[in-house]
KEDO-750221 format. One record per residue (C-alpha): residue number from 1; x, y, z. Coordinates in steps of 0.1 Angstrom, whole numbers. Last residue first. Layout:
<recs>
<rec seq="NUM" east="X" north="Y" up="Z"/>
...
</recs>
This chain:
<recs>
<rec seq="157" east="627" north="159" up="186"/>
<rec seq="156" east="651" north="160" up="158"/>
<rec seq="155" east="632" north="127" up="140"/>
<rec seq="154" east="601" north="149" up="137"/>
<rec seq="153" east="617" north="176" up="120"/>
<rec seq="152" east="630" north="157" up="93"/>
<rec seq="151" east="599" north="139" up="86"/>
<rec seq="150" east="584" north="169" up="88"/>
<rec seq="149" east="605" north="186" up="65"/>
<rec seq="148" east="602" north="154" up="40"/>
<rec seq="147" east="564" north="155" up="40"/>
<rec seq="146" east="561" north="192" up="36"/>
<rec seq="145" east="587" north="190" up="4"/>
<rec seq="144" east="567" north="160" up="-11"/>
<rec seq="143" east="532" north="181" up="-9"/>
<rec seq="142" east="547" north="213" up="-22"/>
<rec seq="141" east="561" north="191" up="-52"/>
<rec seq="140" east="524" north="178" up="-60"/>
<rec seq="139" east="519" north="138" up="-56"/>
<rec seq="138" east="511" north="123" up="-87"/>
<rec seq="137" east="540" north="106" up="-93"/>
<rec seq="136" east="545" north="97" up="-59"/>
<rec seq="135" east="513" north="74" up="-60"/>
<rec seq="134" east="486" north="85" up="-39"/>
<rec seq="133" east="474" north="70" up="-5"/>
<rec seq="132" east="439" north="69" up="2"/>
<rec seq="131" east="429" north="82" up="40"/>
<rec seq="130" east="408" north="110" up="27"/>
<rec seq="129" east="389" north="89" up="4"/>
<rec seq="128" east="388" north="103" up="-36"/>
<rec seq="127" east="356" north="115" up="-47"/>
<rec seq="126" east="347" north="127" up="-82"/>
<rec seq="125" east="370" north="105" up="-100"/>
<rec seq="124" east="343" north="91" up="-122"/>
<rec seq="123" east="358" north="55" up="-119"/>
<rec seq="122" east="361" north="58" up="-82"/>
<rec seq="121" east="326" north="70" up="-76"/>
<rec seq="120" east="312" north="44" up="-98"/>
<rec seq="119" east="334" north="17" up="-79"/>
<rec seq="118" east="322" north="32" up="-45"/>
<rec seq="117" east="287" north="32" up="-57"/>
<rec seq="116" east="288" north="-5" up="-72"/>
<rec seq="115" east="304" north="-19" up="-39"/>
<rec seq="114" east="276" north="-1" up="-18"/>
<rec seq="113" east="250" north="-15" up="-39"/>
<rec seq="112" east="262" north="-51" up="-40"/>
<rec seq="111" east="267" north="-50" up="-1"/>
<rec seq="110" east="233" north="-32" up="2"/>
<rec seq="109" east="219" north="-63" up="-20"/>
<rec seq="108" east="235" north="-89" up="1"/>
<rec seq="107" east="219" north="-77" up="35"/>
<rec seq="106" east="188" north="-73" up="19"/>
<rec seq="105" east="189" north="-110" up="6"/>
<rec seq="104" east="204" north="-124" up="37"/>
<rec seq="103" east="173" north="-111" up="58"/>
<rec seq="102" east="168" north="-76" up="71"/>
<rec seq="101" east="157" north="-61" up="40"/>
<rec seq="100" east="135" north="-88" up="31"/>
<rec seq="99" east="119" north="-94" up="64"/>
<rec seq="98" east="114" north="-57" up="70"/>
<rec seq="97" east="97" north="-54" up="36"/>
<rec seq="96" east="76" north="-84" up="43"/>
<rec seq="95" east="65" north="-71" up="78"/>
<rec seq="94" east="57" north="-35" up="65"/>
<rec seq="93" east="36" north="-52" up="36"/>
<rec seq="92" east="16" north="-69" up="64"/>
<rec seq="91" east="12" north="-39" up="82"/>
<rec seq="90" east="3" north="-20" up="51"/>
<rec seq="89" east="-25" north="-46" up="47"/>
<rec seq="88" east="-38" north="-45" up="82"/>
<rec seq="87" east="-39" north="-6" up="82"/>
<rec seq="86" east="-57" north="-8" up="46"/>
<rec seq="85" east="-83" north="-31" up="61"/>
<rec seq="84" east="-85" north="-10" up="93"/>
<rec seq="83" east="-89" north="23" up="71"/>
<rec seq="82" east="-117" north="6" up="52"/>
<rec seq="81" east="-137" north="-5" up="84"/>
<rec seq="80" east="-130" north="30" up="96"/>
<rec seq="79" east="-143" north="43" up="64"/>
<rec seq="78" east="-176" north="24" up="66"/>
<rec seq="77" east="-180" north="34" up="103"/>
<rec seq="76" east="-176" north="72" up="92"/>
<rec seq="75" east="-203" north="65" up="63"/>
<rec seq="74" east="-227" north="51" up="89"/>
<rec seq="73" east="-219" north="79" up="112"/>
<rec seq="72" east="-225" north="104" up="89"/>
<rec seq="71" east="-259" north="86" up="77"/>
<rec seq="70" east="-268" north="88" up="114"/>
<rec seq="69" east="-260" north="125" up="117"/>
<rec seq="68" east="-285" north="131" up="89"/>
<rec seq="67" east="-311" north="111" up="105"/>
<rec seq="66" east="-306" north="131" up="137"/>
<rec seq="65" east="-306" north="162" up="121"/>
<rec seq="64" east="-342" north="156" up="105"/>
<rec seq="63" east="-351" north="144" up="140"/>
<rec seq="62" east="-338" north="175" up="159"/>
<rec seq="61" east="-359" north="196" up="129"/>
<rec seq="60" east="-390" north="177" up="136"/>
<rec seq="59" east="-385" north="184" up="176"/>
<rec seq="58" east="-383" north="220" up="168"/>
<rec seq="57" east="-414" north="222" up="146"/>
<rec seq="56" east="-431" north="200" up="173"/>
<rec seq="55" east="-422" north="226" up="200"/>
<rec seq="54" east="-432" north="254" up="175"/>
<rec seq="53" east="-467" north="238" up="173"/>
<rec seq="52" east="-469" north="232" up="208"/>
<rec seq="51" east="-459" north="268" up="215"/>
<rec seq="50" east="-486" north="278" up="191"/>
<rec seq="49" east="-511" north="256" up="206"/>
<rec seq="48" east="-497" north="271" up="242"/>
<rec seq="47" east="-506" north="305" up="230"/>
<rec seq="46" east="-542" north="298" up="224"/>
<rec seq="45" east="-547" north="277" up="254"/>
<rec seq="44" east="-534" north="304" up="277"/>
<rec seq="43" east="-556" north="329" up="257"/>
<rec seq="42" east="-586" north="308" up="267"/>
<rec seq="41" east="-576" north="303" up="300"/>
<rec seq="40" east="-571" north="339" up="309"/>
<rec seq="39" east="-604" north="346" up="292"/>
<rec seq="38" east="-622" north="323" up="314"/>
<rec seq="37" east="-604" north="335" up="345"/>
<rec seq="36" east="-614" north="371" up="338"/>
<rec seq="35" east="-650" north="359" up="333"/>
<rec seq="34" east="-646" north="338" up="366"/>
<rec seq="33" east="-633" north="368" up="385"/>
<rec seq="32" east="-662" north="392" up="371"/>
<rec seq="31" east="-688" north="365" up="383"/>
<rec seq="30" east="-670" north="363" up="417"/>
<rec seq="29" east="-670" north="399" up="420"/>
<rec seq="28" east="-708" north="399" up="411"/>
<rec seq="27" east="-714" north="372" up="433"/>
<rec seq="26" east="-697" north="391" up="464"/>
<rec seq="25" east="-719" north="421" up="459"/>
<rec seq="24" east="-748" north="400" up="459"/>
<rec seq="23" east="-738" north="382" up="490"/>
<rec seq="22" east="-733" north="417" up="507"/>
<rec seq="21" east="-765" north="431" up="497"/>
<rec seq="20" east="-782" north="400" up="509"/>
<rec seq="19" east="-763" north="403" up="544"/>
<rec seq="18" east="-773" north="442" up="546"/>
<rec seq="17" east="-810" north="429" up="540"/>
<rec seq="16" east="-806" north="405" up="565"/>
<rec seq="15" east="-792" north="430" up="590"/>
<rec seq="14" east="-821" north="452" up="584"/>
<rec seq="13" east="-844" north="422" up="586"/>
<rec seq="12" east="-832" north="412" up="618"/>
<rec seq="11" east="-830" north="450" up="633"/>
<rec seq="10" east="-870" north="452" up="622"/>
<rec seq="9" east="-878" north="416" up="638"/>
<rec seq="8" east="-859" north="426" up="672"/>
<rec seq="7" east="-880" north="461" up="669"/>
<rec seq="6" east="-912" north="442" up="663"/>
<rec seq="5" east="-903" north="418" up="693"/>
<rec seq="4" east="-895" north="449" up="714"/>
<rec seq="3" east="-929" north="465" up="712"/>
<rec seq="2" east="-940" north="493" up="691"/>
<rec seq="1" east="-971" north="509" up="700"/>
</recs>
């Protein structure tokens, strides 16, 4: 006959067997999960290696471009130095030219040039000033008639 102690032992054995089966199921799932995780880590490592190689290549290209930029910057510094020296020389020459042009020598040269130009224009007959008085013999007859008419009309008013 079966007593209550044997039934309790049988129920405990049954639950222990279910618990062992559940533990085995969980361990099998955990093993699959670990296998997938290992595979994922290996793929990530492979991708990260190629990603690091590409990043290193990009850094190398940036370094080369910075070297080229450094060369250009050095050239621009040299050009800037040359331009500042040229600016100083031009400024000095402009000051000298201003001193000569505004000084007594410059004024005398301007006066001599003006007189020379006016004399050459008069000699060539190219230009006669508007206020110049011409001799009576060289005036045309129509001008003399206009002057006499203007003079007689002005007296009547």
